[in-house]
KOLGU-397352 format. One record per atom (N, C-alpha, C): residue in one letter; z, y, x. Coordinates in steps of 0.2 Angstrom, whole numbers, plus 2048, in hexadecimal, padded with zeros to 3 digits. Layout:
<zagus>
AZYX ...
</zagus>
This chain:
<zagus>
M48AE817CA M48AE7A7C8 M485E787C3 S482E727C4 S47DE717BF S47DE697BD P482E687B8 P483E617B6 P47EE5F7B1 V47CE597B1 V478E567AC V47CE507AA S47FE507A3 S483E4B7A2 S483E4879B N486E42799 N487E40793 N48DE3B793 S48EE3878E S494E3478E S494E2E792 Q48EE2C794 Q48DE25798 Q48BE2679F Q489E2C7A1 Q487E2D7A8 Q489E347AA L489E367B0 L48AE3D7B2 L486E3D7B9 C482E427B9 C47FE447BF C480E4C7C0 M483E4D7C6 M485E547C7 M483E567CE Q480E5C7CE Q47DE5F7D4 Q480E667D5 W484E677DA W487E6E7DB W482E727E0 S481E787DD S47DE7D7E1 S481E847E2 F482E867E8 F486E8C7E9 F482E927EC I483E987E9 I480E9D7EC I485EA27EF G484EA37F5 G488EA87F9 G487EAF7F7 K485EB37FB K484EBA7FA K47CEBC7F9 I479EB77F6 I472EB77F5 I470EBC7EF V474EBB7EA V473EBF7E4 V479EC37E3 T478ECA7E3 T47EECE7E1 T47EED17DA N478ED07D7 N478ED27D0 N477ECB7CB I47DECB7C7 I47DEC57C3 I477EC57BE C475ECA7BC C46FECB7B7 C469EC87BB S468EC97C1 S463EC67C5 S463EBE7C5 L469EBC7C6 L46AEB47C6 L468EB17BF S46BEB47BA S46AEB27B3 S463EB27B2 Q460EB87B3 Q459EB97B2 Q454EB47B6 A456EB27BC A452EAD7C0 A453EA67BC F459EA47BA F459E9E7B6 F455E9E7B0 Q456EA47AC Q452EA47A6 Q44BEA47A7 Q448EA77AC Q441EA77AD Q43FEA07B0 A443E9D7B4 A441E967B6 A441E917B0 A446E927AC A446E8E7A6 A440E8F7A1 Q43EE957A0 Q438E9779C Q432E9479F A431E947A6 A42BE917A9 A42BE897A8 Q431E867A8 Q432E7F7A7 Q431E7D79F G431E8279B G430E81794 G437E80790 F43CE83792 F443E8278F F446E8978F A44CE8978C A450E9078C A457E8E78C F45BE9378F F462E92790 F466E9578A T46CE93789 T471E96784 T476E99789 A477EA0788 A47CEA378C A483EA2789 L488EA078D L48FE9F78B L493EA478F P497EA878B P49CEAD78E P4A1EAA793 K4A4EAE797 K4A9EAC79C K4AFEA8798 A4B1EA379B A4B6E9F798 A4B9E9B79D T4BFE9979D T4C3E957A2 T4C7E8F79E G4C8E8A7A2 G4CCE847A0 G4CAE81799 K4CFE80795 K4CDE7D78E K4C8E8178A A4C8E8778B A4C4E8B787 A4BCE8A789 A4BCE8A790 A4B5E88793 A4B2E82791 R4B7E7D791 R4B5E7678F R4B3E75788 Q4B7E79783 Q4B5E7977C Q4AFE7C77B Q4AEE8277E Q4A8E8677D Q4A1E8277F L4A2E7E785 L49CE7A787 L49BE74782 Q4A1E71780 Q4A0E6C77B Q49DE6E775 E49EE74772 E49BE7676C E494E7876D A492E7A773 A48BE7B775 A487E75776 V489E70779 V485E6A77A V487E64776 G48DE63773 G48EE5D76F G48EE57774 E48BE52772 E48AE4C776 E484E4C77A S480E5177A S47AE5277E S47BE52785 E476E50789 E476E51790 E474E58791 Y476E5B797 Y475E63797 Y475E6579F F472E6A79F F472E6E7A6 F476E747A5 L47AE757AA L47FE7B7AA L47FE7F7B0 A47DE857AF A47EE8A7B5 A484E8F7B4 I488E8E7B8 I48EE937B8 I48DE997BD L48DE9F7BA L48BEA57BD L492EA87C1 P491EAC7C6 P497EAF7C9 P49CEB27C5 D499EB57C0 D49EEB97BB D4A2EB47B6 G4A1EAE7B7 G4A4EA97B3 G4A0EA77AC S49BEAB7AB S497EA97A5 S493EA37A7 S48FEA07A2 S48BE9A7A3 S485E9A7A0 L480E967A2 L47AE9579F L47AE8E79E V478E8B797 V478E84796 V472E83792 H46FE7D794 H469E7A791 H46AE7378F C46AE71788 C46BE6B786 C464E67787 I465E6178A I45FE5D78C I45EE58787 S458E58783 S457E5377E S455E4C782 R455E4777E R454E40781 R44CE40783 E448E43780 E441E43782 E43FE48788 E444E4C789 E442E5178F E444E4E795 R43FE5079A R440E4E7A1 R442E547A5 H448E567A5 H44BE5C7A9 H44BE5A7B0 P448E5F7B4 P448E5E7BB P450E5E7BE L452E597C2 L459E597C4 L45AE5E7CA D454E617CD D455E667D2 D454E6D7CF F454E6E7C9 F453E747C6 F457E7A7C9 G45EE797C9 G462E7E7CC G461E7F7D3 R460E7A7D7 R45EE7B7DE R458E7F7DF L453E7E7DB L44CE817DB L44DE897DA V451E8A7D5 V453E917D3 V457E957D9 V45CE917DB V460E947E1 V45BE957E7 A457E907E9 A453E917EE A44EE977EE Q44BE987E8 Q447E9D7E6 Q44AEA47E7 L451EA57E5 L455EAB7E6 L456EAC7ED A457EA77F1 A459EA77F8 A452EA97FC G44DEA97F9 G446EAA7FD G444EA4800 T446E9E7FF T444E98802 T442E937FD P43DE947F9 P43BE907F4 P439E897F6 D437E887FC D435E827FF D43BE7D800 K441E80800 K447E7C802 K44AE787FC 
</zagus>
């Protein structure tokens, strides 16, 4: 899941990975490397569910817009997006396409 949201708007794009990545470290590393290439970094959030997950995310992003990648083990990578930043809305799709070996898709 890769939402970019704030209190006034919500833009959400879902990207699902089937059996492309069997190693969660590879997936996390792919997101981290792609972020670094774009000039930003992720904050890693440990696995959490329900209210604990929502609270954890709220503490990490506050009222900021954000990009969130939820990994298969339940952990997450989050990036707060500043008002001045132009975060690519297809960022998650591009990372997934690269992992799938179809970067043109």
